[in-house]
N, C-alpha and C positions, 0 to 999 in steps of 0.2 A: 384877347384870349385865343382867337383863331391863329394869330401870328405865333404865339408861344407853342401851340399845338403843332403847327407846321414844322417848327425847328426841333421841338422836343421829341417827336416820334422818330425822325431819322437818327437823332443822337442816341436815343434809347436802343435802337436797332444795332448800332455800332457797339454799344456797351454789352449787348447780349452775345454778339459774335465773338468767337475765340480770337485772341490777338494773333497776328502773324508770327510773333516771336514764340508763342506757346505751341504753335503747330509743330508736330514731329515730322522731320524729313523722312521721305520714303527710304527704305533700306536700299543699298546699291544693288543694281541688277547683276545677275551672275555673268561672269566672263564665259563666253562659249566654251564648252567642254573640249573641243578639238585643240584649242589654244593651250589650255592648261595640261592636257594629256600628252602633248607632243613630246616625242623622244628623238625623232629624226626631222631635220629641217633642211629644206632646199631654199637657198637665197637666190632670188632672181633679180637681175638688173633691169629695172623698168626704164632706164635712161633718163634723159632730161629734155626739157623743151629747148628750142633754138636760142632763146634769149639767155637762159642759164648756161648753155654750152659756150656761147660767145663770151660770157662773163668769166667762166672758168678758164677759158683759153687766155684771156687778157690777164688773169691773175696767175697764170703759170700752173694751173691745176689741170688734172686729167678728168675727163668726163666719167671715168670709172672710180674716182676717189670716194664718193659716197658708198658705193658697193664694196670696195676694198676695205673701207673703214668698218662697215657693219659686219662683214665677214670675219675680220680679225677680232672684233669685239665678241661676237658669238662664240667663235672658236676658243677664245681665252677663258670663257666661262667654264669650259670643260664638262658641261652637263649634257650637251646635246650633240648628237652625231650629225655632222653636216654632210649631206649626200649630194651627189653630182647629177641627180635626175629627180624631177618632181614626182615621177612614178614611184620612187623609193622613199618618199617623205610622208610624214604625218601632217606637216604644215608647210605651206609655201609662203615665204616672206618676200614681197617685192618691194624694192627700194627705188624711189624715183625722186628726182630733184627738179623743182619747178620755180617759176617766178611769176605768179599771177598778178595782174594789174590790181592795185588797191585804191588808186585815186586818179581820176582823169579830169576832175574839176568841170567847170562850165566852159566848154570850148566850141560854142555854137558857130562862131565865125572864123575859127582858126583853121589853118591848113594842116595837112598831115604832119609835116615836119615840126611845126610848133606844138601840136598835140603830143607827138612822140617825145619831144624834148621836155615837156612839162608833165609827164606821166610818172607815177610812182609804182614800183614793183616791190613785192615782198618775196625775197628768196626763201625757199623752204624745202628741206628734205621731207619726204613722206613715205611711210611704210603702210602697205596694205597686206593683211594676213588672210590667206585663203586656205580653206579646207582642201587638202590635196586630193581627197577622194571625190568630192563633189564639185570642186573648183568654185565654190561659193565664197564670196568675200565675207570675212567674219568681223574684221576690225580695221580701222584706219587711224593712224597717228601722224600728226604733223608737228614739226617744231620750226618756229621762225628763226631766221638768221638776223642777228642784230646788224643794222647798217653801220658803215664805217667810212672813213675818208681815205685811209691808207691801205695799200694792197696787203701788207702784212697783217693788218687788223682784220681785213676782210677774210683772209685765209684762216686766221685764228677763229673768227666768229663762225665760219662755215664748219670748221672742225668741232667747235663747241656744240653747234646744232646737231651735227652728226652723232656726237657722243651722247647728247641728251636723248636723241631718238633711240639709240641703242639702250640707254637706261630705261626708257619707256617700254621697249620690247621686253627687257629683262623683268620688269615689274609685271607685265601682262602674263609672261610665261611662268612666273613663280606663283604657285597657289597661295592664297591668303591663309595665314596660320589660323587654325581652329582655336577658339577660345579654350583655355585650360579650365577644366571644372575646379571649383573651389575645393580645397582640402578640408575634411571635417575636423 
């Protein structure tokens, strides 16, 4: 009898608790107002880390390609005025390209060259949105670059990640549609 009680009580407690599937997800938090209210945007080039710059040079790309790509995308939308000074902007969008280390493995006895040769990096463009008035960071978005073996594929994957980042920015800047009230 004691054994049954030990197992029955915990099982009964689980039966009383609401199931995880039945729990309602919290509504999405609001996007900061300065992002969705922006009419004028200054795009800043945050540059890239040394590893990314070296990779871009080996791929025949310019270190300003992510900036140029984002600038062209935002300009093509025709909705925002791109200004040449952060002081004239509602929102500052900084683009940066980095390659953080994602895997170094267990290299306790390896020398620096061996570690460097066996380390994995994840190339990624990153956008940080700042309130132009307070200079406070409001949002950061990152897109991974898919790895490749051929230079042409690397260039295309970098362009795809930059385009996805521009799409992420467009989604953030576009206010969510208000639900339409039902018609009587």
